[in-house]
MIDONU-719907 format. One line per field, with one value per residue (C-alpha): x negated, z, y; residue in one letter. Coordinates in steps of 0.001 Angstrom, whole numbers. Layout:
N
x: [X|...]
z: [Z|...]
y: [Y|...]
type: [a|...]
***
This chain:
601
x: [0|-1398|-976|-407|-526|1651|1169|3956|3990|6427|5588|6239|3334|750|1195|1785|1256|-1422|-66|-2420|-1743|-3621|-4748|-7801|-10696|-10338|-12848|-11979|-14762|-17711|-20619|-23172|-26860|-28604|-31664|-33248|-33189|-34875|-38135|-38365|-37954|-40983|-41467|-42667|-43508|-40992|-40938|-39196|-37726|-35431|-32793|-31452|-27737|-27015|-27036|-30012|-29551|-31571|-33433|-31270|-29878|-26683|-26030|-22309|-22579|-25277|-27440|-30960|-32816|-35944|-36113|-36896|-39667|-37724|-38092|-35536|-33652|-32529|-30411|-32025|-29792|-30524|-28752|-26762|-25238|-22393|-22627|-18897|-18247|-18301|-19117|-22024|-23404|-23223|-24833|-27664|-28225|-28561|-31030|-33197|-33147|-34083|-37024|-38177|-37971|-39982|-42680|-42854|-43055|-45851|-47756|-47405|-48510|-51524|-52588|-52058|-54043|-56844|-56953|-56982|-59822|-61867|-61196|-62288|-65451|-66487|-65598|-66379|-68453|-68009|-64194|-62476|-60350|-59583|-58379|-55855|-58504|-60832|-58056|-57506|-61138|-60986|-60302|-58694|-57208|-53523|-52906|-50511|-50946|-48498|-47472|-45039|-42746|-39177|-37588|-34004|-33683|-31066|-31925|-29995|-31710|-29634|-30405|-31289|-28760|-29230|-31717|-30972|-33504|-32538|-31946|-33574|-36463|-37757|-38655|-35387|-34188|-30706|-30621|-27495|-27668|-25366|-25371|-24285|-24538|-21208|-19928|-23255|-21960|-22195|-20206|-23165|-24163|-24064|-22215|-24516|-26590|-29240|-30785|-34540|-36845|-40169|-42057|-40584|-39949|-39682|-35903|-33346|-32318|-28626|-26656|-23802|-20939|-18622|-15635|-17350|-21024|-22207|-23223|-23849|-24841|-25520|-26389|-24343|-26706|-24880|-24445|-27187|-25064|-22500|-22995|-20759|-20587|-18985|-18105|-18185|-14394|-13858|-13136|-14719|-15940|-17898|-19929|-20889|-24162|-23227|-20229|-22000|-22182|-18469|-16975|-14938|-12397|-11927|-9811|-6709|-7171|-4193|-5537|-9225|-11277|-10673|-14355|-17592|-18336|-21671|-21752|-20807|-21965|-21192|-19841|-20875|-17936|-17350|-16181|-18874|-16327|-15545|-17057|-16327|-17005|-17178|-16710|-16696|-12889|-13151|-12057|-13622|-11909|-12293|-12001|-11917|-13361|-11006|-8200|-9318|-5817|-5658|-7832|-7214|-7826|-8273|-9974|-9782|-12940|-11158|-13262|-10285|-8742|-5452|-5893|-5314|-6946|-7242|-9431|-11586|-15340|-16814|-19057|-22326|-24051|-23002|-24820|-24001|-26078|-25138|-26044|-23295|-20369|-17810|-19882|-20888|-22046|-21197|-23264|-21189|-21630|-21399|-24530|-22553|-23097|-19945|-20225|-17183|-15802|-13698|-12055|-10508|-6785|-5670|-7120|-8168|-10169|-12104|-14174|-16179|-18776|-20501|-24082|-24756|-28287|-28628|-27851|-26813|-25581|-27024|-28743|-29952|-28882|-30556|-30903|-34252|-34328|-36255|-34378|-30810|-29733|-32219|-31414|-32953|-31242|-32607|-31093|-31966|-35740|-36314|-36022|-34733|-34761|-31730|-30701|-27098|-27516|-28133|-25401|-26531|-30003|-32440|-35301|-37880|-38036|-40459|-41637|-39653|-40893|-40963|-38999|-35674|-35622|-33506|-33715|-35358|-35526|-37275|-39998|-38738|-41865|-43110|-40832|-42832|-43037|-40444|-40387|-38985|-38748|-38728|-37378|-40905|-41608|-43559|-43284|-44133|-44960|-44760|-46311|-45406|-47602|-50565|-49543|-46379|-46916|-47891|-47216|-49825|-49665|-48270|-48254|-47228|-45152|-43880|-43197|-39396|-37389|-37075|-33453|-33431|-35674|-35530|-38067|-38580|-37820|-41507|-42310|-45192|-43413|-41301|-39193|-38619|-35970|-36159|-33722|-34671|-34041|-37647|-38156|-41716|-42763|-45591|-47681|-48576|-51787|-51693|-52218|-48769|-46946|-48537|-47188|-49858|-50557|-48011|-46493|-42911|-43414|-45159|-42471|-39695|-41467|-41790|-38110|-37110|-39435|-38152|-34552|-35097|-36711|-33776|-31345|-33137|-33147|-29455|-28672|-30735|-29025|-25636|-26460|-27637|-24462|-22344|-24254|-23880|-20189|-19752|-21750|-19632|-16435|-17731|-18487|-15033|-13469|-15581|-14525|-10877|-11166|-11556|-8123|-6584|-8431|-7347|-3729|-4048|-5573|-2724|-202|-1922|-2189|1493|2467|282|1725|5241|4488|2971|6073|8307|6141|6105|9876|10165|7827|9862|13083|11423|10316|13765|15361|12812|13636|17362|16743|14660|14523|13172|10775|8808|5471|4059|472|-2006|407|238|3188|5170|4802|7769|7476|7646|4729|2620|2399|973|-2704|-4889|-5158|-1406|-830|-3147|-1221|2032|739|1646|783]
z: [0|-1000|1445|-173|1700|327|1576|917|1340|377|-2538|-485|1827|-942|-1325|-4527|-7639|-10158|-13605|-16558|-20111|-23392|-24492|-26196|-24270|-23390|-22239|-18817|-18371|-20367|-18537|-20944|-19927|-18423|-20511|-17479|-15513|-18350|-17685|-14224|-15386|-14589|-16578|-14379|-15021|-14496|-11037|-9882|-6365|-4497|-1822|475|929|2935|6759|8629|9688|11991|10474|10808|8711|8853|7179|7110|5236|7165|10229|9548|11104|9175|11289|14282|12462|11351|7646|6243|3016|1082|3237|6542|7165|6625|3725|5912|7938|6648|8112|7642|10301|13654|15793|13585|13529|17347|17876|15463|17032|20536|19209|17641|20827|22935|20680|20833|24646|24827|22561|24545|27865|26653|25309|28617|30633|28369|28976|32725|32916|30932|33384|36382|34880|34276|37833|39314|37238|37889|40987|41294|44468|44607|44703|48054|48681|52335|52064|54885|57434|56371|56697|60270|61088|59933|63030|61535|64174|63613|62210|60046|57758|56608|52981|52528|54453|53404|54944|55071|52286|54215|56330|59323|60155|60930|62383|60051|61364|58952|56342|53579|51083|47488|47283|43861|43772|47031|45331|46404|49880|50891|53988|55935|57717|60527|63804|66606|69460|70899|69543|67929|64344|62853|59990|57620|58321|55182|54878|52142|52283|49746|47723|47349|44674|46349|43151|42981|46415|45236|45088|45793|42949|43906|46372|48131|48999|51629|53249|56643|57593|57147|60252|58496|54910|53296|49819|48390|48150|45075|43164|43767|42269|45093|48530|51603|54090|57479|58288|61474|61446|61230|57512|55195|51683|48894|46013|42549|41592|37906|38523|40417|43984|44783|46511|44346|47101|50737|53379|54735|57993|59731|59113|59783|62963|65522|66347|64317|62411|63827|61986|58396|56842|53595|53842|51763|49411|45847|44753|46660|47669|51272|54284|57920|60291|64024|65984|69516|69460|70353|67025|64321|60935|57783|54373|50666|48730|45837|48143|50978|51777|54875|56545|55846|59451|62896|66121|69465|71577|74856|76793|79078|75949|76346|73194|74849|73120|76374|77803|74672|74761|72312|69629|68749|66686|64513|63473|60788|59536|56004|56860|59525|57663|60456|63339|64124|67173|68513|70861|73083|74990|78312|77632|76845|73680|72413|70280|68021|65738|62897|62001|65428|65437|67897|68595|72201|70916|68493|71424|72214|74737|76205|77187|79768|80351|79642|81781|78819|75229|73060|70392|68228|67719|65270|64833|64207|60473|61158|64298|64053|67554|68962|68761|69830|71742|72384|75020|77879|78452|77399|74503|75289|73411|74004|73175|72519|74933|77952|78782|82135|81344|78490|77791|77219|78101|77506|80228|81211|79223|80424|77365|76018|73299|70263|67674|66829|64267|63522|60958|57718|57205|60713|63324|66306|65367|66055|65974|68398|68337|71272|72004|72365|68660|69115|67028|68846|67017|69236|68581|71545|70317|70678|73650|75800|78242|75811|72120|69571|68039|69343|66847|67431|64329|65103|67959|67834|68931|66481|65751|63321|61895|58785|57462|53793|52649|51934|55547|54630|54705|57552|57498|60661|60798|63353|65078|62775|59591|58802|57389|57662|55589|57120|55506|57845|57709|56256|59665|60829|57608|56629|57968|60042|60130|62221|63402|62841|64813|67643|67853|67843|70568|72689|72251|73254|76251|77551|76926|78953|81745|81888|81972|85007|86731|85996|87440|90542|91008|90544|93211|95618|95053|95798|99046|100108|99342|101386|104265|104166|104176|107164|109114|108391|109607|112785|113390|113115|115533|118910|118747|118128|121114|123320|122438|123425|126794|127489|126713|129058|131785|131510|131661|134754|136537|135804|137179|140330|140900|140591|142996|145522|145395|145945|148972|150491|150141|151683|154752|155144|155169|157719|160099|159840|161014|164282|164919|161615|161651|164734|164168|166266|167538|165083|162168|159262|158147|155340|152097|149799|146440|144657|146707|146019|142439|143380|143091|146101|147094|146864|149003|151694|151736|152173|155340|158656|162278]
y: [0|3355|6215|9575|12886|15683|19242|21732|25483|28201|30406|33526|32646|33003|36757|38712|36564|37460|38254|37735|38959|39084|42587|44028|45569|49253|51856|53131|55784|57117|58747|60267|60122|63145|64198|65873|62606|60748|62607|61082|57477|55286|52142|49263|45672|42948|41250|38114|37705|35306|35829|33124|33652|30465|30400|28965|25353|23140|20225|17122|14344|12344|9026|8538|5251|3377|3884|5098|2234|3230|6380|4150|2342|-747|-1607|-3997|-4287|-1257|1020|-72|-3082|-6806|-8387|-10766|-7879|-5789|-2270|-1840|-4494|-2676|-5710|-6776|-3228|-2903|-6327|-5524|-2091|-3614|-6186|-3487|-1372|-4411|-5177|-1570|-1515|-4720|-3321|-75|-1955|-4217|-1223|632|-2395|-2849|744|372|-2856|-1321|1578|-799|-2865|238|1440|-1882|-1948|1649|3661|7345|7554|11330|11198|11845|8783|9672|13230|12800|11823|14609|17177|16079|16617|20197|22292|25374|27697|28506|31961|33961|36928|39566|39108|41995|44328|45209|48304|49474|52092|54091|57117|55790|52513|49449|46043|43171|40652|37731|36459|33959|32584|31856|28060|27520|29963|31370|34631|36268|37136|38302|40529|41521|44892|45971|47901|45567|48064|49101|52438|53318|53462|56938|58430|58522|54909|52760|49437|48103|44946|43980|41169|41703|40331|39614|40394|43893|45410|49010|48766|46027|43774|43958|46070|44257|46609|45071|46754|46445|45909|42328|40382|37045|36248|32878|31580|28717|25699|24353|27622|30178|32971|32756|34340|34141|37006|37570|41183|43235|43629|39843|39547|36970|37858|36229|37627|36432|38118|37830|40118|42908|44116|44277|41219|38882|38260|39318|37607|39296|41202|39606|36073|36823|36939|39664|40153|40195|36980|35815|32479|31566|28270|26453|22910|19901|19362|18237|21676|23588|26230|25235|27008|27767|30651|31427|34626|35973|35927|32218|30740|28588|28979|26888|28589|27886|30828|30099|31226|33505|34733|32519|29843|26187|25083|26669|25532|27354|26968|26200|23689|22963|21376|23209|25279|28654|31602|33576|30777|30422|31010|33508|31988|33754|31059|28141|24944|22369|19446|18249|14648|14664|16247|15801|17197|20757|22710|26164|28333|30619|33872|32025|29929|26757|24710|23006|19879|19427|16751|18102|14773|14184|13461|16158|19651|18788|15805|18013|19354|16227|17437|20505|21364|24080|25343|29094|32106|34261|33930|31152|33267|30355|26752|24351|20603|18972|18085|14865|13707|14963|13918|16457|20156|23462|26270|29755|32010|34379|33971|30354|27918|24427|21120|18891|15357|14379|11459|13729|16223|17629|18954|19536|17143|19924|23597|26457|28750|31849|34833|38408|39570|38362|35677|36619|33805|30490|27693|24389|23931|22392|20251|19383|17749|19032|22724|25410|29219|31802|35600|37982|41432|42826|42181|38929|35765|32514|29266|26173|22755|20533|17676|20001|22135|22235|25073|27834|28525|27537|31009|34305|37148|40749|41492|45007|47383|47205|44134|41246|40362|37406|34699|32510|30002|29235|25679|25060|25954|28251|31649|32989|36149|38204|40938|43752|46065|48959|46988|46033|42527|41203|38191|36157|33435|30563|28572|25077|23473|24643|23806|20463|17182|15464|11775|9795|13061|11961|8743|10572|13263|10669|8685|11831|12649|9120|9102|12441|11353|8185|10180|12609|9688|8237|11621|12093|8657|9473|12833|11200|8620|11318|13322|10256|9647|13261|13124|9909|11439|14574|12521|10513|13699|15039|11785|11892|15477|14457|11447|13326|14943|11512|9991|12895|12274|8608|9588|11975|9226|6723|9338|10187|6502|5951|8945|7740|4272|5821|7892|4816|2815|5647|5848|2063|2250|5057|3046|-38|1946|3421|-79|-1293|1511|756|-2925|-2694|-6457|-7300|-4431|-5590|-7265|-10066|-9780|-11249|-11051|-8695|-6727|-8286|-6407|-6276|-8012|-4725|-3402|-6505|-5436|-2050|-1198|-1811|1820|2276|-822|502|3732|1798|44|1712|710]
type: [x|x|x|x|x|x|x|x|x|x|x|x|x|x|x|x|x|x|x|x|x|x|x|x|x|x|x|x|x|x|x|x|x|x|x|x|x|x|x|x|x|x|x|x|x|x|x|x|x|x|x|x|x|x|x|x|x|x|x|x|x|x|x|x|x|x|x|x|x|x|x|x|x|x|x|x|x|x|x|x|x|x|x|x|x|x|x|x|x|x|x|x|x|x|x|x|x|x|x|x|x|x|x|x|x|x|x|x|x|x|x|x|x|x|x|x|x|x|x|x|x|x|x|x|x|x|x|x|x|x|x|x|x|x|x|x|x|x|x|x|x|x|x|x|x|x|x|x|x|x|x|x|x|x|x|x|x|x|x|x|x|x|x|x|x|x|x|x|x|x|x|x|x|x|x|x|x|x|x|x|x|x|x|x|x|x|x|x|x|x|x|x|x|x|x|x|x|x|x|x|x|x|x|x|x|x|x|x|x|x|x|x|x|x|x|x|x|x|x|x|x|x|x|x|x|x|x|x|x|x|x|x|x|x|x|x|x|x|x|x|x|x|x|x|x|x|x|x|x|x|x|x|x|x|x|x|x|x|x|x|x|x|x|x|x|x|x|x|x|x|x|x|x|x|x|x|x|x|x|x|x|x|x|x|x|x|x|x|x|x|x|x|x|x|x|x|x|x|x|x|x|x|x|x|x|x|x|x|x|x|x|x|x|x|x|x|x|x|x|x|x|x|x|x|x|x|x|x|x|x|x|x|x|x|x|x|x|x|x|x|x|x|x|x|x|x|x|x|x|x|x|x|x|x|x|x|x|x|x|x|x|x|x|x|x|x|x|x|x|x|x|x|x|x|x|x|x|x|x|x|x|x|x|x|x|x|x|x|x|x|x|x|x|x|x|x|x|x|x|x|x|x|x|x|x|x|x|x|x|x|x|x|x|x|x|x|x|x|x|x|x|x|x|x|x|x|x|x|x|x|x|x|x|x|x|x|x|x|x|x|x|x|x|x|x|x|x|x|x|x|x|x|x|x|x|x|x|x|x|x|x|x|x|x|x|x|x|x|x|x|x|x|x|x|x|x|x|x|x|x|x|x|x|x|x|x|x|x|x|x|x|x|x|x|x|x|x|x|x|x|x|x|x|x|x|x|x|x|x|x|x|x|x|x|x|x|x|x|x|x|x|x|x|x|x|x|x|x|x|x|x|x|x|x|x|x|x|x|x|x|x|x|x|x|x|x|x|x|x|x|x|x|x|x|x|x|x|x|x|x|x|x|x|x|x|x|x|x|x|x|x|x|x|x|x|x|x|x|x|x|x|x|x|x|x|x|x|x|x|x|x|x|x|x|x|x|x|x|x|x|x]
***
């Protein structure tokens, strides 16, 4: 059966028809030559030239009839196919193509193995005696003192200086740094104070690469780890906003005021999701809110930080720092103004169960909270005048603690490459780098960065550059020596062993303290019981005394009646010589002293 396609179209859709007719040629216009212009005519030789009117195409070839097997180095019959294979048959073509690819892979594998074996034979026969085969051991022998040098300084371009509240490194290339600027002091904002925050290119620090213009000063700012063009910001008035650097400095969308936080947003972190658009935030209003930047009109989920687990906002603790580890997508931690760290589980069934446990160990707000990237059950807290290392297995006390400094600690973080190194900043402008495998009592390096207080700290992913923000908006970038940013031999195993040893020690101390508290409680209860016993004994004595007095009164009355009866009967009352007076039966039951009193001569 022959299939015929017929296309139809109305004549009116072709436009006005062309009408042709036969007529002789006619002269439309005649322009006579100008004799004056003929004098300027220059006779030149003939020249040939070519012009390419077709569009440029890339070099490629397509064989719609047969596959070009010759292009892969296989020479068969004419057309590239064996004579016994019909290229029109799909199954035969697919089977033959797989066979050719398998043969090619085998040939390539054998060729690669031959080259590798040749290299191994040459290496076994001739060894370069000048090559350093033990570079790791030699690096350990080098005793380079820890140090850091200033790479660059970034200053707030505004006249009225503001505090650098948050730093965020570009996730793909660490040549860009986003800095959030805000004044966190109460009622210190002036009318001429700018709301702008900036993205700086470290190769050109003369001016910022992009100016972020929020509706309120930014307190937190974070790059999206999946899309480096997207930034998330938490504002001073509690609103959430996000930017797309490809669309300029204005925010793409801002959350509604009535559904946002009531206090400054001190923590904003991206979540690990398929879409890469989910995040959550924490504020001193005592709430943790989950968002989707595709729809910032209202939060998708809310958690009230009430450790009594009643969900009352008036009892909630204000959050000043937020921690989230991507390897544990359901768990997160919140540091509060009251010095308590709250461990939460987002996937709990009821809101009270979402607050799993608490850790209390600071006298003031928890300024920094970070998990160890190599041992996630260990985390660092910075608050008041100390930095503490905790384990999730011990709730009552930390497993390690730094000494009490004379100045307030403002921020801290772990090293991204070494499990035993962490950083802290102080209000006197000093940066401390601690290595507890090397020294526990004092930091390995203390560096005076600036004269004003340091407010924030952020380490580059490579671990070799650290950024320190100050109260006056100055961001100092420091390069660290290789000894502090290079993983040492067996360092991870040693750090893990130290964490486990200190955790076990704290568990034993907690058990001992618990036993002592139980003994003190039992002793206190025993003393209270002993103090209550004397009144009970006194009551029993009073009862016995009253009963004895009553019996004595009855016996005295019986004796009086017996004497009266004896006086009324004179014959019976006389006593013969040598005989004792008869004692009534009632009197025989009396005590000896009472009986003696009853006897009369």
